[in-house]
C-alpha positions, 0 to 999 in steps of 0.5 A: 671375299678374302676370308678374315684372318684370325691369329692363332700362332701365338696359340700354336707357340704357347701350346708349343711352350706348354708341351715341352714344360709339361711332363706329360707325353700326351701334350707334345702330341697336341703341340704336333696335332695343331701344328698339322691342323695349322698347315691344313687350315692355311691349305683350305684359306688358300684355296677358298681365297683362290675359289673367291677370286675365280668367281669374281672373275667369272662374274665380271666376265659374264657382266661383261658378256651380257654388256656385249649382248645388250649392244649386239641388241641396240645396233639390231633396233636401231638398224631395224628401225631404220628398215622399218622408216625406209618401208614406211617411206616405200623405199626398199630395205637393203638386203644386207641390213636384212643379213645383218639383223640375222647376223645379230640375232646369231651373235646375241645366242652365242654371247648369250650362252657364254654369259651364262657359261660364265656365271654357272662357273662362278656359281660353282667357284663360290659354292666350293669357297663357302665349303672351304671357308667352313673348313678354316673355321673348323680348323681354327676352332679345333687349334683353340680347343687343342690349346685349351687341352693343352692349358688346362691338362684336359685330353677330353678337350684334344679329343673334341679339337680333333673332332672339329679338325676332322670336320675341317678335314671333311670340308677340305675334301669336299672343297677339293672335289669337283662341284657338279650342282 
């Protein structure tokens, strides 16, 4: 679940080149702001990847717990069938078999709780991943629009790029804060 990288390094280099060639001081600020936005995008991308990986690990662990739950259920069913056959043949069922059936039921409840806990953790990590992926997108848009500002020498594009960058920062902060859902 890795985020596709959109290579913006060439835009960053182009903005820096135009900033040095241009006599306008604000274009240098465009270059600086795009460098900062690129750093935020990198951090946001790493965090998004971390949460995607954690979601996958927790989902796998949840599936393993459910498989374990089912194996306990199968063992209980086999043992229960054995007990029923013995009763049908008017033979006494073993006390240890009854104890084992109770033990399987208790173990299944514990396993079920753990599986549900792992599933909830996976969903929380996936939620954080989605938020951070949106942040990466906003930072990429911000860098592209800032490059347009440097190329066209129009400050309003830079302001629009900064607005996208601010929105990316909001997503980054939301992605860092713990999710309670």
